[in-house]
C-alpha positions as CSV (number, residue, x, y, z in Angstrom):
1,M,-4.6,-3.7,13.5
2,A,-7.0,-3.4,10.6
3,V,-6.4,-6.2,8.1
4,L,-7.4,-5.7,4.5
5,G,-10.7,-7.4,3.9
6,K,-11.6,-6.8,0.3
7,I,-9.9,-5.4,-2.8
8,I,-12.1,-3.8,-5.4
9,R,-10.7,-3.1,-8.8
10,E,-11.9,0.3,-9.7
11,T,-12.3,0.9,-13.5
12,E,-14.3,4.1,-13.7
13,D,-12.0,6.5,-11.7
14,R,-8.7,8.2,-12.5
15,I,-5.6,8.6,-10.4
16,S,-4.7,12.1,-9.4
17,V,-0.9,12.2,-9.3
18,R,0.7,14.6,-6.9
19,I,4.3,15.5,-7.5
20,G,6.6,15.0,-4.4
21,D,8.3,12.3,-2.4
22,V,6.3,10.0,-0.2
23,V,8.3,7.6,2.0
24,S,7.0,4.1,2.9
25,D,8.2,1.3,5.0
26,V,7.3,-2.4,5.1
27,I,7.2,-4.8,8.0
28,I,7.0,-8.5,7.2
29,E,6.1,-11.0,9.8
30,K,5.1,-14.7,9.6
31,D,1.4,-14.2,8.9
32,Y,1.1,-10.5,7.9
33,L,2.7,-7.8,5.8
34,Q,2.2,-4.2,6.7
35,L,2.8,-1.2,4.3
36,R,3.0,2.2,5.8
37,T,3.2,5.5,3.9
38,Y,3.9,8.9,5.4
39,A,2.9,12.5,4.6
40,M,4.6,14.0,1.6
41,G,7.9,15.5,2.6
42,D,8.2,13.5,5.8
43,T,11.3,11.7,4.6
44,E,12.5,10.9,8.1
45,R,9.1,9.5,9.2
46,E,8.9,11.8,12.2
47,R,5.5,13.5,11.9
48,G,3.5,10.4,12.8
49,S,0.9,11.0,10.1
50,K,1.1,7.6,8.6
51,Q,-1.4,5.6,6.7
52,N,-1.1,1.8,6.9
53,I,-2.5,-1.3,5.5
54,Q,-2.0,-4.9,6.6
55,F,-2.2,-7.9,4.2
56,T,-2.7,-11.5,5.0
57,K,-0.9,-13.9,2.8
58,E,-4.1,-14.5,0.8
59,K,-4.7,-10.8,0.2
60,A,-1.0,-10.2,-0.6
61,K,-1.3,-12.9,-3.3
62,E,-4.5,-11.2,-4.7
63,F,-2.7,-7.8,-4.7
64,R,0.4,-9.4,-6.4
65,D,-1.9,-10.6,-9.2
66,L,-3.1,-7.0,-9.7
67,L,0.5,-5.8,-9.7
68,D,1.5,-8.4,-12.2
69,N,-1.4,-7.3,-14.4
70,F,-0.2,-3.7,-14.1
71,L,3.4,-4.5,-14.8
72,N,2.6,-6.6,-17.8
73,H,0.5,-4.1,-19.6
């Protein structure tokens, strides 16, 4: 498991949006939260080409603050 160590807020780059459906799932345990995303179009999560990230509670709170900033602007 690779736990997220540092979040860097990028301000000089742009998001390249791709049209299509990406499926994700979330696993929540006592000390960690894991978010997995799958290849575009893999709506049944069968291809195994997933990307994942694990958050500690501390990093989840930091990310929540970034999400709150995004949602409030």
